[in-house]
N, C-alpha and C positions, 0 to 999 in steps of 0.2 A: 601532504596533501590532504585535505577536510575532507571526512565522509560524513555523511547525515542525510536522514530522509524528513522531509517536512510536510505537513498538509494543514493546510489554509480551509477552514470551515467558515460556514455561513457566517456571515458578520465582522470577517477579518479576524478570527482570533487563529494563531498559528499553532500547531505543536509542531516540535522537534525531537528527533533524538538522535544522537550522535553516535555513530558507529567507529569512530575511533578505539575504543576498548573493547567492542563486542565481538564475541566468536562469530566469524564466518560461516554463511548458512554455505554449501554445496546446491549449484543451481536448479539440479532435479529436486532435492530434498524442498527447496525453495516453490517450484510450480505445483508439488505435490500438497504443501500447507496449506498454498494459494488454494488450488482445488478447493480441497476441504472445505474451506471457508467460505469460499463463494458458495458453495452447496449448504453448509449448515445456517449460513446468513441470509437464504434463499434468495440471493443476488439474482436480477432478471439483466438478461443482455441490453446492453445500451442502443444496440444497433436495431434498428427494423428487421436488419437479414437475419436476425441469430445470432449472427458470427460475434464471438470474443475474442478480440486482440487483447494481449498482453496488459497494456497498458488501460484499455478498457476494463478488465478484471480489477486492477487496484482501483480505478475509482468507484467501481460498484462495492467492493468490500468496504473502503474506508467510507462510502455513503450508507451501506447498511451497518457498516459497526457503529457509525453515531459518534457523537462527542463522550458517552458512557464509554462505550470499549475503549475508545482510542485514549480516554485517558487511564485505564487499566495499564499500567507502567510495564507488565510481564508480557500482555497481548500487544501493545504497541512496539515493544522489543522485537517480538517476532515478526510481525507486519514490517517493519524497518529492515532488519534482515533480510527477510524473503524478497521484500520489493527491490531492494539493492541487489541481491542474488540472482533472481530472476533476470533483471535487466541489465545485468553484468554493468552498474554505474555506480561509482563512489558517490553521487550526489543525486537524489530524485526527490523531486517538488511536485506535490498532488495539490489542486487548487479545485476544490467541490463545487464552487459555483459556478466557475466557467469549465467544469468537467476535463480539464485537461493534466498531462503530464510531461513535466518536462525535466531534463537531465543536463 
C-alpha cells in the first residue's frame, strides 16, 4: 500500500514525502510535535471561532512553514510522519491554495 504526504503550494508546486521507509511516529508523539510547531511558527486559527481542528492545524503549519521550511528534508520528513500518524491515514494531501486536507 502506498504511503505518502504531499503538499501543494501556491503556483502548483507540489512537495511529496514517501513514508514507505520512514520510521512511523506514534499518534500522541505526532500531536505533540504538531502542537509545538503550531506555537513555534506562531500559527493563527483558520476559523473565526478560534477552534483548531487537526486538519486546520496541518494547513496552518504548512502555510506558516512556507516553501523554505518545507524544502528542508529533515523538517518535512517530521511533518509528513506527524501528519500521517495524527490523522491515522497512510496518504495525506494538503492543498495550501484551497486550504484543504484529503486522504
